[in-house]
KEVOVO-58999 format. One record per residue (C-alpha): residue number from 1; residue in three letters; y, z, x. Coordinates in steps of 0.02 Angstrom, whole numbers, always signed. Example, Ala and Ser with C-alpha at 12.3 -4.5 7.8 and 13.67 -1.06 7.14 Angstrom:
2
+-----+-----+--------+--------+--------+
|   n | res |     c2 |     c3 |     c1 |
+-----+-----+--------+--------+--------+
|   1 | ALA |   -225 |   +390 |   +615 |
|   2 | SER |    -53 |   +357 |   +684 |
+-----+-----+--------+--------+--------+
//
This chain:
365
+-----+-----+--------+--------+--------+
|   n | res |     c2 |     c3 |     c1 |
+-----+-----+--------+--------+--------+
|   1 | MET |  +3130 |   -647 |  -2628 |
|   2 | ILE |  +3306 |   -626 |  -2695 |
|   3 | ASP |  +3461 |   -675 |  -2597 |
|   4 | LYS |  +3557 |   -513 |  -2571 |
|   5 | ASN |  +3692 |   -607 |  -2477 |
|   6 | ASP |  +3753 |   -702 |  -2630 |
|   7 | THR |  +3932 |   -636 |  -2638 |
|   8 | ASN |  +3969 |   -726 |  -2802 |
|   9 | LYS |  +3862 |   -604 |  -2901 |
|  10 | HIS |  +3830 |   -419 |  -2910 |
|  11 | LEU |  +3663 |   -365 |  -2840 |
|  12 | TYR |  +3604 |   -302 |  -3008 |
|  13 | GLU |  +3643 |   -475 |  -3084 |
|  14 | ILE |  +3537 |   -560 |  -2950 |
|  15 | ILE |  +3394 |   -441 |  -2989 |
|  16 | THR |  +3415 |   -472 |  -3175 |
|  17 | GLU |  +3403 |   -661 |  -3149 |
|  18 | ASP |  +3248 |   -638 |  -3042 |
|  19 | LEU |  +3165 |   -529 |  -3175 |
|  20 | ILE |  +3206 |   -657 |  -3310 |
|  21 | GLU |  +3125 |   -792 |  -3204 |
|  22 | LYS |  +2971 |   -682 |  -3183 |
|  23 | ILE |  +2965 |   -650 |  -3371 |
|  24 | ASN |  +2974 |   -837 |  -3409 |
|  25 | ASP |  +2835 |   -869 |  -3282 |
|  26 | ASP |  +2720 |   -739 |  -3364 |
|  27 | HIS |  +2726 |   -638 |  -3203 |
|  28 | PHE |  +2694 |   -475 |  -3296 |
|  29 | GLY |  +2534 |   -533 |  -3379 |
|  30 | GLN |  +2474 |   -526 |  -3557 |
|  31 | SER |  +2529 |   -345 |  -3586 |
|  32 | GLY |  +2708 |   -387 |  -3537 |
|  33 | ARG |  +2731 |   -215 |  -3460 |
|  34 | LEU |  +2862 |   -205 |  -3323 |
|  35 | PRO |  +2849 |    -92 |  -3170 |
|  36 | ASN |  +2936 |    +76 |  -3188 |
|  37 | TYR |  +3108 |   +105 |  -3113 |
|  38 | LEU |  +3042 |   +183 |  -2953 |
|  39 | GLN |  +2922 |    +38 |  -2926 |
|  40 | LEU |  +3065 |    -84 |  -2954 |
|  41 | THR |  +3175 |     +3 |  -2824 |
|  42 | GLU |  +3033 |    -17 |  -2699 |
|  43 | MET |  +3000 |   -198 |  -2752 |
|  44 | TYR |  +3181 |   -250 |  -2726 |
|  45 | ASP |  +3226 |   -120 |  -2594 |
|  46 | VAL |  +3382 |    -66 |  -2687 |
|  47 | SER |  +3452 |    +95 |  -2759 |
|  48 | MET |  +3402 |   +172 |  -2924 |
|  49 | SER |  +3576 |   +143 |  -2995 |
|  50 | THR |  +3562 |    -44 |  -2960 |
|  51 | ILE |  +3394 |    -53 |  -3050 |
|  52 | LYS |  +3464 |    +43 |  -3198 |
|  53 | LYS |  +3608 |    -81 |  -3213 |
|  54 | ALA |  +3488 |   -229 |  -3201 |
|  55 | MET |  +3373 |   -157 |  -3333 |
|  56 | GLN |  +3519 |   -116 |  -3447 |
|  57 | LEU |  +3578 |   -297 |  -3433 |
|  58 | LEU |  +3403 |   -359 |  -3473 |
|  59 | ASN |  +3399 |   -243 |  -3623 |
|  60 | ASP |  +3570 |   -303 |  -3683 |
|  61 | LYS |  +3507 |   -482 |  -3675 |
|  62 | GLY |  +3361 |   -434 |  -3788 |
|  63 | TYR |  +3223 |   -454 |  -3660 |
|  64 | LEU |  +3155 |   -277 |  -3665 |
|  65 | VAL |  +3079 |   -151 |  -3783 |
|  66 | SER |  +3039 |    +29 |  -3737 |
|  67 | ARG |  +2885 |   +119 |  -3799 |
|  68 | VAL |  +2887 |   +307 |  -3787 |
|  69 | GLY |  +2756 |   +369 |  -3666 |
|  70 | LYS |  +2700 |   +193 |  -3623 |
|  71 | GLY |  +2842 |   +111 |  -3528 |
|  72 | THR |  +2955 |    -41 |  -3540 |
|  73 | PHE |  +2888 |   -207 |  -3606 |
|  74 | ILE |  +2945 |   -385 |  -3631 |
|  75 | ASN |  +3013 |   -412 |  -3807 |
|  76 | LYS |  +2891 |   -543 |  -3869 |
|  77 | LYS |  +2978 |   -558 |  -4036 |
|  78 | LEU |  +3112 |   -660 |  -3950 |
|  79 | LEU |  +3060 |   -821 |  -3866 |
|  80 | ARG |  +3172 |   -906 |  -3742 |
|  81 | PHE |  +3188 |  -1080 |  -3675 |
|  82 | ASN |  +3243 |  -1111 |  -3497 |
|  83 | LYS |  +3403 |  -1208 |  -3482 |
|  84 | THR |  +3387 |  -1362 |  -3371 |
|  85 | GLU |  +3516 |  -1464 |  -3279 |
|  86 | VAL |  +3444 |  -1627 |  -3349 |
|  87 | ALA |  +3568 |  -1731 |  -3448 |
|  88 | PRO |  +3535 |  -1719 |  -3635 |
|  89 | THR |  +3446 |  -1864 |  -3719 |
|  90 | ASN |  +3522 |  -1822 |  -3889 |
|  91 | LYS |  +3349 |  -1844 |  -3965 |
|  92 | ILE |  +3236 |  -1727 |  -4061 |
|  93 | ALA |  +3056 |  -1783 |  -4088 |
|  94 | PHE |  +2955 |  -1746 |  -4245 |
|  95 | ALA |  +2774 |  -1767 |  -4188 |
|  96 | LEU |  +2636 |  -1774 |  -4318 |
|  97 | ILE |  +2451 |  -1814 |  -4320 |
|  98 | ASN |  +2455 |  -1913 |  -4482 |
|  99 | TYR |  +2568 |  -1956 |  -4627 |
| 100 | ASN |  +2466 |  -1848 |  -4746 |
| 101 | ASP |  +2536 |  -1687 |  -4673 |
| 102 | ALA |  +2592 |  -1578 |  -4819 |
| 103 | ASN |  +2776 |  -1599 |  -4863 |
| 104 | PHE |  +2798 |  -1729 |  -4725 |
| 105 | PHE |  +2920 |  -1840 |  -4819 |
| 106 | ASP |  +3028 |  -1700 |  -4888 |
| 107 | ILE |  +3035 |  -1607 |  -4723 |
| 108 | LEU |  +3071 |  -1766 |  -4627 |
| 109 | THR |  +3215 |  -1812 |  -4742 |
| 110 | GLU |  +3291 |  -1640 |  -4729 |
| 111 | VAL |  +3271 |  -1625 |  -4540 |
| 112 | GLU |  +3345 |  -1798 |  -4515 |
| 113 | LYS |  +3503 |  -1748 |  -4608 |
| 114 | LEU |  +3522 |  -1589 |  -4508 |
| 115 | THR |  +3490 |  -1665 |  -4336 |
| 116 | LYS |  +3637 |  -1781 |  -4366 |
| 117 | LYS |  +3746 |  -1627 |  -4384 |
| 118 | LEU |  +3692 |  -1579 |  -4208 |
| 119 | ASN |  +3740 |  -1754 |  -4147 |
| 120 | LYS |  +3557 |  -1789 |  -4113 |
| 121 | ASN |  +3443 |  -1930 |  -4167 |
| 122 | LEU |  +3273 |  -1894 |  -4244 |
| 123 | GLU |  +3123 |  -1988 |  -4177 |
| 124 | VAL |  +2960 |  -1984 |  -4277 |
| 125 | HIS |  +2796 |  -2002 |  -4183 |
| 126 | VAL |  +2632 |  -2013 |  -4279 |
| 127 | SER |  +2466 |  -2001 |  -4186 |
| 128 | LYS |  +2294 |  -2038 |  -4255 |
| 129 | THR |  +2202 |  -1899 |  -4163 |
| 130 | ILE |  +2238 |  -1726 |  -4096 |
| 131 | ASN |  +2208 |  -1782 |  -3916 |
| 132 | ALA |  +2328 |  -1928 |  -3935 |
| 133 | HIS |  +2454 |  -1810 |  -4014 |
| 134 | GLU |  +2446 |  -1690 |  -3867 |
| 135 | GLU |  +2453 |  -1829 |  -3738 |
| 136 | LEU |  +2610 |  -1893 |  -3824 |
| 137 | ILE |  +2690 |  -1720 |  -3819 |
| 138 | SER |  +2647 |  -1702 |  -3635 |
| 139 | LYS |  +2730 |  -1869 |  -3599 |
| 140 | LEU |  +2887 |  -1829 |  -3698 |
| 141 | VAL |  +2906 |  -1662 |  -3610 |
| 142 | SER |  +2860 |  -1711 |  -3432 |
| 143 | ASN |  +2972 |  -1865 |  -3437 |
| 144 | LYS |  +3113 |  -1764 |  -3517 |
| 145 | GLU |  +3129 |  -1893 |  -3655 |
| 146 | VAL |  +3188 |  -1772 |  -3789 |
| 147 | ASP |  +3297 |  -1617 |  -3808 |
| 148 | GLY |  +3184 |  -1535 |  -3937 |
| 149 | LEU |  +3017 |  -1548 |  -4025 |
| 150 | ILE |  +2955 |  -1515 |  -4201 |
| 151 | LEU |  +2766 |  -1513 |  -4204 |
| 152 | GLY |  +2664 |  -1549 |  -4359 |
| 153 | THR |  +2489 |  -1496 |  -4310 |
| 154 | SER |  +2383 |  -1347 |  -4360 |
| 155 | ARG |  +2257 |  -1335 |  -4219 |
| 156 | LYS |  +2238 |  -1389 |  -4040 |
| 157 | SER |  +2115 |  -1431 |  -3903 |
| 158 | VAL |  +2087 |  -1335 |  -3741 |
| 159 | PHE |  +2209 |  -1453 |  -3660 |
| 160 | GLY |  +2333 |  -1411 |  -3797 |
| 161 | VAL |  +2323 |  -1224 |  -3762 |
| 162 | LYS |  +2386 |  -1253 |  -3585 |
| 163 | LEU |  +2510 |  -1385 |  -3642 |
| 164 | TYR |  +2598 |  -1278 |  -3772 |
| 165 | LYS |  +2616 |  -1133 |  -3650 |
| 166 | LYS |  +2716 |  -1247 |  -3537 |
| 167 | ILE |  +2826 |  -1320 |  -3673 |
| 168 | LEU |  +2943 |  -1172 |  -3687 |
| 169 | LYS |  +2989 |  -1184 |  -3505 |
| 170 | GLN |  +3048 |  -1362 |  -3525 |
| 171 | VAL |  +3103 |  -1401 |  -3702 |
| 172 | PRO |  +3134 |  -1306 |  -3865 |
| 173 | ALA |  +2989 |  -1332 |  -3985 |
| 174 | PHE |  +2938 |  -1271 |  -4158 |
| 175 | PHE |  +2776 |  -1283 |  -4256 |
| 176 | CYS |  +2782 |  -1320 |  -4442 |
| 177 | HIS |  +2609 |  -1242 |  -4464 |
| 178 | ASP |  +2527 |  -1075 |  -4430 |
| 179 | ILE |  +2425 |  -1092 |  -4272 |
| 180 | TYR |  +2312 |   -981 |  -4168 |
| 181 | ASP |  +2344 |   -934 |  -3986 |
| 182 | SER |  +2514 |  -1011 |  -3963 |
| 183 | ASN |  +2678 |   -946 |  -3896 |
| 184 | VAL |  +2776 |  -1087 |  -3977 |
| 185 | PRO |  +2891 |  -1025 |  -4118 |
| 186 | ILE |  +2832 |  -1060 |  -4294 |
| 187 | VAL |  +2935 |  -1108 |  -4447 |
| 188 | THR |  +2818 |  -1130 |  -4593 |
| 189 | ILE |  +2769 |  -1079 |  -4768 |
| 190 | ASP |  +2698 |   -904 |  -4792 |
| 191 | ASN |  +2516 |   -956 |  -4811 |
| 192 | TYR |  +2458 |   -781 |  -4856 |
| 193 | LYS |  +2577 |   -782 |  -5003 |
| 194 | VAL |  +2517 |   -957 |  -5049 |
| 195 | GLY |  +2342 |   -888 |  -5073 |
| 196 | SER |  +2407 |   -739 |  -5170 |
| 197 | LEU |  +2514 |   -849 |  -5283 |
| 198 | ALA |  +2369 |   -968 |  -5315 |
| 199 | ALA |  +2255 |   -825 |  -5366 |
| 200 | ARG |  +2384 |   -751 |  -5485 |
| 201 | GLU |  +2416 |   -918 |  -5568 |
| 202 | LEU |  +2232 |   -962 |  -5591 |
| 203 | LEU |  +2188 |   -789 |  -5656 |
| 204 | LYS |  +2302 |   -826 |  -5804 |
| 205 | LYS |  +2195 |   -976 |  -5851 |
| 206 | SER |  +2020 |   -928 |  -5796 |
| 207 | GLU |  +1890 |   -836 |  -5898 |
| 208 | LYS |  +1745 |   -866 |  -5780 |
| 209 | LYS |  +1747 |   -894 |  -5592 |
| 210 | ILE |  +1883 |   -962 |  -5479 |
| 211 | CYS |  +1843 |  -1078 |  -5335 |
| 212 | ILE |  +1947 |  -1096 |  -5176 |
| 213 | VAL |  +1914 |  -1251 |  -5069 |
| 214 | LEU |  +1960 |  -1243 |  -4885 |
| 215 | ASP |  +1923 |  -1329 |  -4721 |
| 216 | GLU |  +1797 |  -1235 |  -4613 |
| 217 | ASN |  +1867 |  -1296 |  -4447 |
| 218 | GLY |  +1969 |  -1145 |  -4396 |
| 219 | TYR |  +2139 |  -1185 |  -4469 |
| 220 | LYS |  +2242 |  -1027 |  -4467 |
| 221 | SER |  +2341 |  -1085 |  -4618 |
| 222 | ASP |  +2180 |  -1096 |  -4721 |
| 223 | ASP |  +2119 |   -928 |  -4656 |
| 224 | LEU |  +2282 |   -848 |  -4713 |
| 225 | LYS |  +2273 |   -932 |  -4884 |
| 226 | LEU |  +2097 |   -864 |  -4908 |
| 227 | GLU |  +2149 |   -689 |  -4854 |
| 228 | GLY |  +2294 |   -688 |  -4978 |
| 229 | PHE |  +2184 |   -761 |  -5115 |
| 230 | LEU |  +2048 |   -630 |  -5094 |
| 231 | ASP |  +2169 |   -485 |  -5077 |
| 232 | GLU |  +2256 |   -535 |  -5239 |
| 233 | LEU |  +2092 |   -545 |  -5334 |
| 234 | GLU |  +2039 |   -377 |  -5265 |
| 235 | SER |  +2206 |   -297 |  -5312 |
| 236 | GLN |  +2176 |   -352 |  -5492 |
| 237 | GLY |  +1995 |   -296 |  -5493 |
| 238 | GLU |  +1930 |   -475 |  -5501 |
| 239 | SER |  +1853 |   -497 |  -5327 |
| 240 | GLY |  +1681 |   -535 |  -5402 |
| 241 | ARG |  +1747 |   -694 |  -5483 |
| 242 | CYS |  +1783 |   -790 |  -5323 |
| 243 | VAL |  +1682 |   -938 |  -5257 |
| 244 | VAL |  +1731 |   -995 |  -5082 |
| 245 | ILE |  +1692 |  -1171 |  -5021 |
| 246 | ARG |  +1729 |  -1200 |  -4837 |
| 247 | ASN |  +1692 |  -1382 |  -4809 |
| 248 | SER |  +1692 |  -1481 |  -4647 |
| 249 | PHE |  +1803 |  -1623 |  -4703 |
| 250 | LYS |  +1751 |  -1789 |  -4630 |
| 251 | ASN |  +1921 |  -1871 |  -4643 |
| 252 | LYS |  +2076 |  -1824 |  -4547 |
| 253 | GLY |  +2202 |  -1731 |  -4653 |
| 254 | SER |  +2076 |  -1675 |  -4786 |
| 255 | THR |  +2089 |  -1825 |  -4899 |
| 256 | TYR |  +2054 |  -1884 |  -5076 |
| 257 | GLU |  +1878 |  -1939 |  -5026 |
| 258 | ASP |  +1837 |  -1764 |  -4964 |
| 259 | GLY |  +1889 |  -1687 |  -5129 |
| 260 | PHE |  +1797 |  -1820 |  -5230 |
| 261 | ASN |  +1636 |  -1790 |  -5134 |
| 262 | ILE |  +1644 |  -1601 |  -5162 |
| 263 | GLY |  +1681 |  -1622 |  -5347 |
| 264 | ASN |  +1541 |  -1748 |  -5363 |
| 265 | VAL |  +1405 |  -1631 |  -5296 |
| 266 | LEU |  +1468 |  -1466 |  -5367 |
| 267 | ASP |  +1378 |  -1405 |  -5524 |
| 268 | LEU |  +1516 |  -1319 |  -5620 |
| 269 | GLU |  +1411 |  -1266 |  -5768 |
| 270 | ASN |  +1283 |  -1169 |  -5667 |
| 271 | SER |  +1415 |  -1100 |  -5551 |
| 272 | GLU |  +1524 |  -1050 |  -5701 |
| 273 | ILE |  +1683 |  -1111 |  -5617 |
| 274 | ASP |  +1832 |  -1147 |  -5730 |
| 275 | ALA |  +1976 |  -1142 |  -5605 |
| 276 | ILE |  +1998 |  -1221 |  -5433 |
| 277 | PHE |  +2125 |  -1200 |  -5292 |
| 278 | ALA |  +2116 |  -1334 |  -5157 |
| 279 | SER |  +2217 |  -1307 |  -4998 |
| 280 | ASN |  +2274 |  -1488 |  -4998 |
| 281 | ASP |  +2344 |  -1594 |  -5140 |
| 282 | GLU |  +2239 |  -1746 |  -5098 |
| 283 | VAL |  +2080 |  -1642 |  -5098 |
| 284 | ALA |  +2132 |  -1571 |  -5267 |
| 285 | ARG |  +2162 |  -1747 |  -5336 |
| 286 | GLY |  +1994 |  -1809 |  -5274 |
| 287 | PHE |  +1907 |  -1655 |  -5345 |
| 288 | LYS |  +1993 |  -1680 |  -5512 |
| 289 | ASN |  +1947 |  -1864 |  -5528 |
| 290 | ALA |  +1765 |  -1830 |  -5485 |
| 291 | LEU |  +1758 |  -1703 |  -5626 |
| 292 | ILE |  +1845 |  -1822 |  -5746 |
| 293 | GLU |  +1707 |  -1948 |  -5712 |
| 294 | LYS |  +1583 |  -1812 |  -5759 |
| 295 | GLY |  +1670 |  -1793 |  -5927 |
| 296 | TYR |  +1780 |  -1642 |  -5897 |
| 297 | ASN |  +1952 |  -1630 |  -5976 |
| 298 | PHE |  +2106 |  -1557 |  -5892 |
| 299 | PRO |  +2171 |  -1428 |  -5920 |
| 300 | GLN |  +2062 |  -1390 |  -6073 |
| 301 | ASP |  +1897 |  -1373 |  -5980 |
| 302 | ILE |  +1957 |  -1327 |  -5805 |
| 303 | SER |  +2118 |  -1287 |  -5713 |
| 304 | ILE |  +2155 |  -1355 |  -5541 |
| 305 | LEU |  +2293 |  -1312 |  -5419 |
| 306 | GLY |  +2336 |  -1403 |  -5258 |
| 307 | PHE |  +2445 |  -1366 |  -5109 |
| 308 | GLY |  +2579 |  -1461 |  -5016 |
| 309 | ASN |  +2676 |  -1553 |  -5151 |
| 310 | VAL |  +2621 |  -1711 |  -5061 |
| 311 | LYS |  +2717 |  -1867 |  -5111 |
| 312 | GLN |  +2564 |  -1979 |  -5099 |
| 313 | THR |  +2474 |  -1868 |  -5225 |
| 314 | GLN |  +2621 |  -1869 |  -5346 |
| 315 | GLU |  +2619 |  -2060 |  -5347 |
| 316 | HIS |  +2437 |  -2060 |  -5406 |
| 317 | ASP |  +2436 |  -1905 |  -5516 |
| 318 | SER |  +2602 |  -1842 |  -5582 |
| 319 | SER |  +2519 |  -1703 |  -5682 |
| 320 | LEU |  +2438 |  -1605 |  -5538 |
| 321 | ASN |  +2503 |  -1428 |  -5521 |
| 322 | THR |  +2534 |  -1376 |  -5342 |
| 323 | ILE |  +2613 |  -1249 |  -5226 |
| 324 | GLY |  +2749 |  -1313 |  -5110 |
| 325 | ILE |  +2879 |  -1262 |  -4985 |
| 326 | ASP |  +3067 |  -1269 |  -5001 |
| 327 | SER |  +3099 |  -1409 |  -4877 |
| 328 | LYS |  +3286 |  -1377 |  -4876 |
| 329 | GLU |  +3257 |  -1196 |  -4825 |
| 330 | LEU |  +3134 |  -1247 |  -4689 |
| 331 | GLY |  +3252 |  -1382 |  -4626 |
| 332 | GLY |  +3394 |  -1257 |  -4626 |
| 333 | VAL |  +3297 |  -1134 |  -4519 |
| 334 | LEU |  +3253 |  -1271 |  -4394 |
| 335 | PHE |  +3435 |  -1327 |  -4391 |
| 336 | ASN |  +3500 |  -1150 |  -4359 |
| 337 | ASN |  +3373 |  -1119 |  -4221 |
| 338 | PHE |  +3412 |  -1282 |  -4132 |
| 339 | LYS |  +3598 |  -1248 |  -4154 |
| 340 | ILE |  +3579 |  -1080 |  -4067 |
| 341 | ILE |  +3478 |  -1159 |  -3927 |
| 342 | PHE |  +3596 |  -1305 |  -3897 |
| 343 | GLU |  +3757 |  -1206 |  -3911 |
| 344 | GLU |  +3717 |  -1034 |  -3837 |
| 345 | ASN |  +3690 |   -989 |  -3656 |
| 346 | GLU |  +3554 |   -866 |  -3708 |
| 347 | TYR |  +3414 |   -952 |  -3801 |
| 348 | LYS |  +3348 |   -827 |  -3927 |
| 349 | VAL |  +3253 |   -873 |  -4085 |
| 350 | PRO |  +3130 |   -778 |  -4195 |
| 351 | SER |  +2949 |   -806 |  -4145 |
| 352 | LYS |  +2902 |   -839 |  -4327 |
| 353 | VAL |  +2997 |   -877 |  -4487 |
| 354 | LEU |  +2899 |   -885 |  -4650 |
| 355 | ILE |  +2964 |   -979 |  -4802 |
| 356 | GLU |  +2922 |   -916 |  -4977 |
| 357 | PRO |  +2803 |  -1032 |  -5072 |
| 358 | LYS |  +2851 |  -1102 |  -5241 |
| 359 | LEU |  +2741 |  -1145 |  -5389 |
| 360 | ILE |  +2766 |  -1322 |  -5457 |
| 361 | ILE |  +2700 |  -1348 |  -5633 |
| 362 | ARG |  +2681 |  -1529 |  -5691 |
| 363 | GLU |  +2531 |  -1516 |  -5804 |
| 364 | LYS |  +2564 |  -1540 |  -5989 |
| 365 | ASN |  +2469 |  -1409 |  -6089 |
+-----+-----+--------+--------+--------+
//
């Protein structure tokens, strides 16, 4: 119940605050539809003019969208973080599952520079498993050890589903990967365009079939790459030339060994494959070396394209072509979002920001 006797605020302001609290607590369910004005007057036992003022204030704050003939709904394109009275820790945590995450080093370097501009320190936490990763996040949030989180993971357990839904109510958090079933804001590369770009590039070099190698374990980022890849081939009338390999990678992070094993068992001659896109640089490197051992020459016999611009891969193979992300742009988006959150009374950030992929050519033809 609201306190109508609070003389420090107008009644419509008290109702607005109560509605915001209900919105943040998912009171209006998955549809996000609010009661109509008449129902709200009955709910709060106030006049229609008071409800209209409260709803106008909610609308001005960006909380509402109206749909003709359907009603008023929560604006899910803007995600908000509840402000707490806890003293700031001046720390932002970058939580990863392993050091092989694509672009980890570049993104880390950029984010570290920008957090200093916010007078915050960056803490890096690396977990070996998804469960350990989520337990760490739960600890950081529940103990109020950080002012913000950057999460480098691309899937989650059942525990994680519940965990991430609670994060927004306690601490600002951003994913650096596409992820299914999450209300945490995402700042990441446009994976659909990654797939499209890979297909366009390999079509220039392929005369036979093009293979795309992905993880089969439900990564949304891989699903989007595949969708973009197939759509691009279809748009150019080449959909019949695609070979899709969805492998259950044994190693965390889709590693060199995974790629080597696939390349070792794949019969390229009978499959007529002369171009490969692997959704991870280390998989691409392993695939390439397995084929070199079979006597193939690059790029004369076969073209291969990786993803991630991973530093570890560059150290072993400086000639591997790849698709990467502009880490400065990604870091800049994270910086601007955190800046808004830490400096504004109203915490509003886009639910998703996609960074354009860039083609990185290193191969000497």
